[in-house]
N, C-alpha and C positions, 0 to 999 in steps of 0.2 A: 504493500500500500504506500509505504514511504517512497519506494522507488518510482511508483507511478506518479505520485505527487511531485517528486523531484524532477521527473521528466516533464511533467506539465509546467512546473515552474520554469524549467530551462526553456521550454518552448515559449512560455509566456514572456520571458525576458527577451528571447530572440525576436518575437513579434513586436514587442515594444521598441526594440532598438531599430527595427526596419521601418517603423511608421514615420519617424522624422525624415529618414532618407527618402522615402517614397514621396512624402509631401514636398520635400525640397526639389526633387526632380519635376514634379507637377508645376510648382510655382515658377521654376526656371523656364519651363516650356511655355507657360502662359505669358510670362514676361517677354520672351522672345517673340511670340506671336503678336502681342499687343504692339511691340515696336515695329514689326513688319506691317501690321495694319495701318498704323499711324503714318509710316513712310509711304505706303501705297496711296492712301487717301490724300495726303499732302501733295503728292506728285500729280494726282488726278484732278483734285479740286482747284489747285493753283495754276493749272495749265489752261489757257484760253481754249474754248471749244472751236474747232474748225467747222463753221456752219456750212459753207460751200466753198469749193475750190475757186479762188479768184474773185470772190465777192464777200461783202460784209453782210451782217444780219439784216441791214436795211436796204440792201440791193435787191430790188424786186424783179429785175431782168438783166441778164448778162449774155450777150450774143458774141461769141468769139469769131463767128463767120469763117471758121476753118474747116467746116465739113457740111455737106448736103447729103440728104438721104431720102429715099422714097417713104411715103406714109400715105397709104391708100391711093387716092387719085392725085395726090400732090407730091411735090418735092419740098422738103422743109430743111431749115437750118436750126439746130437745137438751141434752146435757152439753157445756159449752164447752171442756173440757180433755181429755176422753177419749171413750169411746163408751158411757158409762153412761146412755143416754137413758132418761128417765122416761116411763112409760106412764100415760096419763090413765085413771082408773077412776071408777065411780059413775055414777048417773043422776039429774040431769044431771052431766056431767063438769065439772071445775074450769074457770072462765071467765077469759079474759084481761080484765084491768081496768087502770086507771092504777095504777102502782106507785111505789115510792120512786125507782127509776131506770128510766124508760121504763115498760114493761108489767110486770105481775105476775099471779100466779094467785090467784083467790079461791076459798076452800073453804067449803062450806055445811054441814058436819057429816055429809054423806052421800056425799062423794066424796073422792078422794085422788089422789096420783101415786105410782106403784109402780116401783121399780128392782129387777129381779131380780139376785141375786148368784150363786145356784146353783139348778139345777132339781132338785127332789126326785123321785126315782123309787125303785122297789124296795121300797116298803112292801107289806104282805101281798099275795102269799105269801112275799116275801123276808123273812128274819128281821131284817135290819138295813136302814135307809134308805140309799139310794145317791144321792150328789149329783153332778150334772154341772155343773162350773163355768161361769159365764157372765161375771161381773165379779169375779173373786177379788181384784183389787187393793183393793176396798172393805172387805176383811176386815183392818182395821188391828188389831193385837194388843197394842200397847204404849201409845204416847202418841198421843192423838187430839184434834183440835179441830173443833168444829161451829159454824158461823156462819150467821146468817140475819137478814134484816129482816122484821119482822112488824107487822101492824096488826090487832089483835083487835077484831072487831065485837061478839062476844058470847061469854060462857062457856057451854059446853055442859054437859050432865049427866054426860058421861063423866068417869071419874076422871083420865084423861090427855087433855088437848087437845094432841095431838101436833103438834109442829113438824117434827121429824125423829126417826124411830125405826127402828133396825135390829133385825130379829127373826130368830129361828131356829125352824124347824118340823121336827118329826120324823115327822109324818103330815099328811094333808090337812085335819084338823079344826082349827078356830080355837082350841079349848080347849087344844091342845098347842103353842101359839106362845109362845116365851120372848122377853122384852125383852132385847136384848143391850147396846145403847148408844143414847143419844138425848137429846133436849132437848124439853121439853114445858111447858105451862102447867097447873098443878094447879088444878082448879076443882071442889072437892067441894060438893055441895048442903049447905046449913046443916043441922046436926043429925046429920050422918053420923058425927061423932066421930073423924075422922081428924086426924092431926097437921098436915096441910097445909090451907090455906084458899084462898078465891077469889083468883086473881091472883098466886100465887107461881110462881116459875120453878123448874123441876126438871131435874136432870141425873142420869144413871144409867149404870152399867156392870155387866156380868155377867162375872166372871172365873172361870177354871178352878180357882182356889184359895179364893176368898172367896164365890162365888155372887153374888147380886144385891145391889148397893149403890146408895144414892140419897141425894142431898142436895137440899134446897130452900132458897130464900131465906127468911131469918128473918121477913121482912115481905112483904106483897104489893107487887110491883114492876111488874106489868103493868097499864097504863092503857088503857082501851077507846078505840078510834078515834084512836089516835096511833101514828105510825111509831116503832119502836124497834129498835135493833140488839142482838141477844142472842147470847151465846156460851157454850158449854160446853167445858171443857178437862179431860181426864184426863191428868196428867203424873206424873213421878216424885215430885212433892210432894202428889199427891192430886187430888181433884175440885174444880173451881172454876167459878163462874158469874159472868158479866159482863153488864151492861146498859149500852149506849151507851159501851162501853170502860172502865167502872168495875167493879172486882170487888165483888161483893155478899157480905154476911155470910150464911153458909149453915149450916143445921142438918142433921145426919144423921138421916134417917127410916128407913133400912134399911141393914144391914151396917155398914161402916166408911167413914171419909172417904178413906183412902188404901189401897184394897184391894191385896193382893198377887196376883200371877199375871197371866196374859195374858187379854185380852178374847177370849171364845169367838167362833168364826165364826158368821156368820148366813146366811140364805137370801134375804133381801129387805130393802129399805128402803122406808119409806113417808114421804111428806110430807103434812102437813095432815090426817091421818086423825083423825076425831072432833073436828074443829076448825071453828070459824066465824071464819076470819081470812084476811087477804090476806098472802101470803108472797112475798118477793122475795130474789134473790141468796143462794142457799143454797150453802155450800161445806163440804167435808169434807177435812181436812188431816191428813197423817201427821207428827207432831212428833218421832218417834224420831230419835236421832242417826244411825242407819243410813240413814234416809230423807234426812237432810240431806246426808250424804256422797254418796249415790247421785244426789241432785239436782244437786250441784255437778259431778259427772262428766258428767251429761246436759247441763248448761249449756255445756260446752266444745264439744260436738259441732257445732252449727251454725256457730260461729266458726271452728273448725278447717277445716270444709269450705270456707268462704269464703276462708280463708287459702291453702289448697291451690290453689283456682281462681285467686286473685290472683297467686300465684307463677308458675303456668303461663302466665298472660297476660303477665306482665312479661317472662319469658324469651322468649316468642314475639315480643313487640315488640322485645326486644333483638336477636334474630337478624335480624329484618327491617331494623332500623336499621343493623346492621353491614353487611348486604349493600348497603344504599343508599349508605353511606359508601364502600364498596369501588368500586361502580360510578361514583360521582361522582369519585373520585380517578383512576380509569382514564380517564375522559373528559377530565380536566384535562391528561393527558399530551400533548405536541406530536406 
């Protein structure tokens, strides 16, 4: 009986001596895993999310113009950040050529790229037009920025050599199309008597309170057969034009410089219409503070998802490591 008790006491002392060792291994394992989790989460959450290649969270359309592909009855050029693919129009359609960055689209004055925003139905016999939305995100109403790389081969006889123009139509006829917002090269034939002249850059908006408003550079800034980056901005400070990153002095030729009200909605966007130029890397960006806030919220999403997956993996590894330590300690018992 004493021998049995002695054996039990010996076993009891052995178990008691193993318990702190086992607890120490578990605490060490948990400490290491917590450090791993903190490191992973810090790397994930402190790294800015890549929302879209080549665009920011507020860029609503980005057309690289470096590829065309069939899509049903049409040939399209893809939008890199959303699904606002451009449809190639005209005969012949715009051609892929060497651009500023890779490929670009060359326009010959008789072709264009078309992006539908809403589909117009309901004109007669309906008393009012009815619009079916297709790409309503492109209807920016407050602050907007339009960017493009252009290489103008020739000025056409059209009043507007369009780079980007959003239009609104209330019936199928071209006569009732309104310019809403856009960027163009003004190239009036000599003697027409207009305020603008060959090679000036134009930016314009149509608002619900001020109507049509346009500014043009005070001097010709567009040089033929040379790549240049052009920008039009409508912000809280008014309308601004930039060439190669530098703001240009601009004159008001219609309306006011800083029109009140919201930009009216449009039904379609055209690139290169009535132009003989090569266009590359077109983007349309919403500059309103609300869009910036929404963009910041969107940026968190991908990082948060990765963080959740990381935590799940860390705790799964922790459970497996804990079980492995338990089995190892059991096997160490005599």
